[in-house]
C-alpha positions in Angstrom: -0.1 -0.1 -0.1 1.3 3.2 -0.9 1.5 6.8 0.9 -1.0 8.3 -1.4 -3.7 5.2 0.1 -3.3 6.9 3.3 -6.0 9.6 2.0 -3.5 13.0 2.4 -5.5 15.9 3.3 -3.5 19.6 1.4 -2.5 21.7 4.6 -3.6 25.4 4.8 -0.3 26.6 3.9 -0.4 24.7 0.6 1.8 21.8 1.6 0.6 18.0 1.0 -0.1 17.6 4.6 -0.9 19.9 7.8 1.7 20.2 10.4 2.5 17.3 12.3 0.0 16.7 15.1 -2.7 18.9 13.6 -4.3 17.1 11.4 -4.6 12.9 11.0 -5.7 12.1 7.3 -9.2 9.8 7.2 -8.9 6.3 6.3 -8.5 5.8 2.2 -11.2 3.9 0.4 -9.1 0.5 0.4 -8.4 1.0 3.9 -12.0 0.8 4.9 -12.6 -2.0 2.7 -9.7 -4.3 4.4 -11.4 -3.4 7.8 -14.6 -4.6 6.7 -13.5 -7.7 4.8 -11.4 -8.5 8.5 -14.5 -7.6 10.6 -17.0 -9.8 8.4 -14.0 -12.6 9.3 -14.9 -11.8 12.9 -18.5 -12.0 12.8 -18.2 -15.3 10.8 -16.1 -16.5 13.5 -19.1 -15.6 16.1 -21.8 -17.0 13.9 -19.5 -20.2 13.8 -19.3 -20.4 18.0 -23.1 -19.7 17.8 -23.5 -22.5 15.6 -21.6 -24.7 17.6 -23.5 -23.5 20.5 -26.3 -24.3 19.4 -25.8 -27.7 17.9 -23.0 -29.6 19.3 -22.8 -28.1 22.9 -22.7 -31.5 23.9 -18.9 -31.6 22.3 -18.0 -28.3 23.4 -15.8 -28.4 26.6 -14.1 -25.1 28.2 -12.4 -22.0 26.1 -10.4 -23.5 23.4 -12.0 -24.9 20.7 -12.1 -24.3 17.0 -15.0 -21.9 16.7 -13.2 -19.6 19.5 -10.0 -20.4 17.4 -12.0 -18.4 14.1 -13.5 -15.9 16.3 -10.6 -14.7 18.0 -8.3 -15.0 15.0 -11.0 -12.5 13.1 -10.9 -10.4 16.3 -7.1 -10.3 16.4 -6.6 -9.3 12.5 -8.9 -6.8 13.0 -7.5 -5.5 15.7 -4.2 -5.7 14.2 -5.3 -3.6 11.4 -7.2 -0.7 13.5 -4.0 -0.2 15.5 -2.0 -0.2 12.4 -3.9 2.1 10.7 -3.2 4.8 13.8 0.6 3.5 13.8 0.8 4.6 10.2 -0.1 8.1 10.8 2.8 8.8 13.1 4.2 11.3 11.1 1.4 13.4 11.9 0.8 12.5 15.9 3.9 11.3 17.0 1.8 10.3 20.2 0.1 7.6 17.5 -1.4 5.9 20.4 -3.8 8.5 21.0 -3.8 11.3 18.8 -3.2 9.1 15.5 -6.4 7.6 14.6 -8.3 8.0 11.5 -11.7 9.6 11.8 -14.3 6.5 13.1 -11.3 4.2 14.0 -10.8 5.9 17.7 -14.3 4.3 19.1 -13.4 0.7 17.3 -9.8 1.3 19.0 -12.1 1.4 22.0 -14.1 -1.7 21.2 -10.8 -3.7 21.2 -9.8 -2.9 24.3 -13.3 -3.6 25.8 -12.9 -6.8 23.8 -10.0 -7.9 24.8 -11.1 -7.7 28.4 -14.2 -9.3 28.1 -11.8 -12.2 26.3 -10.1 -12.9 29.1 -13.3 -12.8 31.6 -14.9 -14.8 29.3 -11.9 -17.4 29.2 -11.9 -17.6 33.2 -15.6 -18.1 33.5 -15.7 -20.7 31.0 -12.9 -22.8 32.8 -14.4 -22.3 36.1 -17.8 -22.6 35.7 -18.3 -24.7 32.3 -19.7 -23.6 28.7 -23.1 -21.8 28.8 -26.5 -23.2 27.4 -29.4 -21.4 26.0 -29.8 -18.0 28.0 -27.1 -18.5 30.1 -25.1 -17.9 26.6 -27.1 -14.8 26.0 -27.0 -13.2 29.3 -23.7 -14.3 30.4 -21.7 -11.3 31.3 -18.6 -11.7 29.5 -20.8 -12.3 26.3 -22.3 -9.0 26.6 -18.6 -7.2 26.9 -17.8 -9.2 24.2 -20.8 -8.4 21.7 -20.5 -4.4 22.7 -16.3 -4.4 22.2 -17.4 -6.1 18.8 -19.9 -3.9 17.7 -17.7 -0.7 18.3 -14.7 -2.3 16.6 -16.8 -3.6 13.0 -18.9 -0.3 12.4 -15.3 1.6 12.1 -16.1 1.9 8.6 -19.1 3.1 8.9 -18.3 6.2 10.9 -15.3 7.1 8.5 -18.0 7.3 5.5 -20.4 9.2 7.6 -16.9 11.8 8.4 -15.8 11.8 4.7 -19.4 11.7 3.0 -18.4 10.2 -0.1 -20.1 7.8 -2.4 -19.3 4.8 -4.7 -16.6 2.3 -2.7 -17.7 4.5 0.6 -21.4 3.6 0.5 -20.3 -0.3 0.1 -18.2 -0.1 3.2 -20.4 1.9 5.4 -23.8 -0.2 4.5 -21.7 -3.2 5.0 -20.5 -1.9 8.1 -23.9 -1.3 9.7 -24.9 -4.7 8.2 -22.1 -5.9 10.5 -23.3 -3.8 13.6 -26.6 -4.9 13.1 -25.8 -9.1 12.8 -23.2 -8.4 16.1 -26.2 -8.3 18.7 -28.2 -11.1 16.7 -26.5 -13.9 18.4 -27.6 -12.9 21.9 -31.2 -12.3 20.7 -31.9 -15.2 19.2 -34.3 -15.9 22.2 -36.3 -13.1 21.0 -36.4 -13.0 17.1 -38.8 -12.8 15.2 -37.1 -14.4 12.4 -36.4 -17.5 14.3 -40.2 -18.0 15.6 -42.9 -19.6 14.3 -45.9 -18.1 16.3 -48.1 -16.7 13.8 -48.3 -20.7 12.5 -50.2 -21.6 15.6 -53.8 -20.1 16.9 -54.0 -17.3 19.4 -56.0 -19.6 21.5 -58.3 -18.9 24.0 -57.7 -15.6 26.5 -56.0 -18.1 29.7 -53.6 -19.8 26.5 -52.4 -16.6 24.4 -48.8 -16.5 26.3 -47.1 -17.9 22.9 -49.0 -15.5 20.9 -47.9 -12.6 23.5 -44.6 -13.7 23.3 -44.5 -14.2 19.3 -45.6 -10.1 19.2 -43.1 -9.1 21.2 -40.4 -10.8 19.4 -41.7 -8.5 16.5 -41.1 -5.7 18.5 -37.8 -6.6 19.8 -36.9 -7.5 16.1 -38.1 -4.1 15.0 -35.4 -2.1 17.1 -32.5 -4.7 15.8 -33.5 -3.7 11.9 -34.7 -0.4 11.9 -32.0 1.2 14.0 -29.1 0.8 11.9 -31.4 1.2 9.0 -32.2 5.1 10.2 -28.6 5.7 10.8 -27.9 4.9 7.0 -31.1 6.4 6.0 -30.8 9.4 7.9 -27.4 10.7 5.8 -28.9 9.7 2.1 -31.1 7.7 1.1 -28.5 4.9 0.0 -29.9 2.1 -2.4 -30.1 -1.2 -1.0 -29.6 0.0 2.6 -32.6 -2.0 3.9 -32.0 -4.9 1.9 -28.7 -5.2 3.1 -29.5 -5.0 6.8 -32.6 -7.4 6.9 -30.2 -10.2 4.6 -27.4 -10.0 7.1 -29.7 -10.2 9.9 -31.4 -12.7 8.5 -28.5 -15.2 7.4 -27.0 -14.7 10.5 -30.1 -15.7 12.9 -30.7 -18.5 10.6 -27.3 -19.9 10.1 -27.2 -20.8 13.9 -30.1 -22.8 13.2 -29.1 -24.7 9.9 -31.8 -23.2 8.2 -34.9 -24.2 9.1 -37.4 -24.5 6.3 -40.2 -22.7 7.5 -38.2 -19.3 9.0 -35.9 -19.3 5.7 -39.0 -19.3 3.1 -40.7 -16.2 5.6 -37.1 -14.7 5.6 -37.0 -14.7 1.9 -40.4 -12.3 2.3 -38.6 -10.2 4.8 -35.9 -9.4 2.9 -38.2 -9.0 -0.4 -40.5 -6.5 2.1 -36.9 -4.6 2.7 -36.2 -4.6 -1.2 -39.5 -2.9 -2.0 -39.3 -0.4 0.8 -35.4 0.3 -0.4 -37.1 1.4 -3.3 -40.4 3.4 -2.4 -38.3 5.1 0.2 -35.7 6.0 -3.1 -38.3 7.2 -4.9 -40.2 9.5 -2.1 -36.3 10.9 -1.3 -36.4 11.8 -5.4 -40.2 13.5 -5.1 -39.9 15.0 -1.8 -36.4 15.5 -1.2 -34.2 14.7 1.9 -35.4 17.8 3.7 -38.9 16.9 3.5 -41.0 16.9 6.7 -41.2 13.8 8.9 -38.9 12.1 6.6 -37.6 9.6 9.1 -40.9 8.6 10.8 -42.1 8.1 7.3 -39.0 6.0 6.3 -39.1 4.1 9.7 -42.7 2.8 9.0 -42.7 2.0 5.5 -39.4 -0.2 5.9 -41.0 -1.8 9.2 -44.5 -2.3 7.6 -43.3 -3.5 3.8 -40.9 -6.6 5.9 -43.0 -8.0 8.3 -45.6 -7.7 5.5 -43.4 -9.9 3.3 -42.3 -11.8 6.8 -45.9 -13.3 7.2 -46.5 -13.6 3.6 -43.4 -15.9 3.4 -44.8 -17.8 6.6 -48.4 -17.8 4.9 -47.0 -20.2 2.0 -44.6 -22.0 3.9 -46.5 -23.3 6.8 -49.9 -21.1 7.0 -50.5 -17.9 9.4 -53.3 -19.2 12.2 -53.3 -15.8 13.8 -56.7 -13.9 13.8 -56.9 -11.0 11.2 -56.7 -8.8 14.5 -53.7 -10.1 15.8 -51.6 -10.4 12.6 -51.9 -7.0 11.1 -52.0 -5.2 14.4 -48.5 -7.0 15.0 -47.4 -5.0 12.1 -49.1 -1.8 12.8 -47.5 -1.8 16.1 -44.0 -2.3 14.8 -44.7 0.0 12.0 -45.6 2.7 14.7 -42.3 1.4 16.6 -40.7 2.1 13.6 -41.7 6.1 13.3 -41.4 6.6 16.7 -38.0 5.6 16.5 -37.5 7.3 13.0 -38.4 10.4 15.1 -36.3 9.8 17.5 -33.3 9.7 15.1 -34.6 12.7 13.2 -32.5 16.0 13.3 -34.1 18.8 15.6 -34.9 21.6 13.3 -32.5 24.8 13.1 -33.8 27.8 15.5 -34.9 30.6 13.6 -32.2 33.2 13.2 -32.0 35.8 15.6 -33.6 39.1 13.5 -31.2 41.3 16.0 -32.5 44.6 18.2 -35.3 46.3 16.6 -34.7 49.4 15.2 -36.0 52.1 17.6 -39.4 53.7 17.2 -39.6 57.5 18.2 -42.1 58.3 20.4 -43.8 61.9 21.4 -42.0 64.7 22.7 -41.4 64.6 26.1 -42.1 60.7 26.4 -38.8 59.0 26.0 -38.0 58.1 29.3 -40.3 57.4 32.5 -37.2 58.1 35.3 -37.2 62.2 33.7 -35.9 62.3 30.6 -39.2 64.6 29.4 -37.5 67.2 31.6 -34.2 69.2 30.8 -30.9 68.0 33.1 -31.3 71.0 35.7 -35.0 70.1 36.0 -34.7 66.5 36.5 -32.2 67.3 39.1 -34.7 69.6 41.3 -37.1 66.8 40.4 -34.9 64.5 42.1 
């Protein structure tokens, strides 16, 4: 990789680089792409470990397993590359470990520290308390910290894209990083994932037996947050083609891959991805017609995206196994999820800019002798006498 790949920024004085330590060049397109590829290996290792915890738990003993090897190999590569990006900018920041991070990568470096500390805790946990199963794996403190650290690390190209504001390959790496970020918590949320559930294929039942249906509705709401938040973070910047489709497809791939792609859920996931693709097209057209500054742009995007994704998901379930929820529960779940999407869109929207200060009002002359209640109507001598 040449020096030009670092993404030199012209200095104010006309030189190729600003004074040392004043401005660190952003990551180049190629550097962001390498980060994305290494982060994909990290998430792939997490998928392998999730699959192992789900399908071959009887053979897992202790911390040192092939699946952990894949996970930590991906982490080591991504972490080393992140630190290298800062180190190679040491000409601009001699204290590179503090000041040399390209835009968006300082948070990723924090993720490296969190992940490494959590890995040590996970090693201790596994060797002393054994391997977690089921909900224990989802709520293990070391796993939660590993997940948080990985989320900060793999989304570095997304923040880099936001900083540069460029299109083309930057958009691809930004969407890819957002997709990896959405996939990261999926491993710990499989217990509440609508993409894995089949509740709509079972009758709602009498009032005393509706707990399964209620849990199914809750799963749609939880998964709505998981999908809509990264989508809105992308859509807030610009209507990037395929952003929603990528997020839904990535989360579905990760979720169903851990369970070896069960037939009914896989067909339903294809329907959800199709709904996301339709939503991408609709929202892209709305931006072309209404503009990016249109009122209620993000609430409308959140509601449209959510409604079409879950409508496609229910259509897929109906084709694969039949939907046995009542029309009220099925359509109400989509509507409630769309409302959640709209609320999240409202929270993600930028606040309206304050109205410009018109400045002091010009003085309006009043009647003679009425300028000041304290006595400006009197001559100076009379004013003294009045006191």
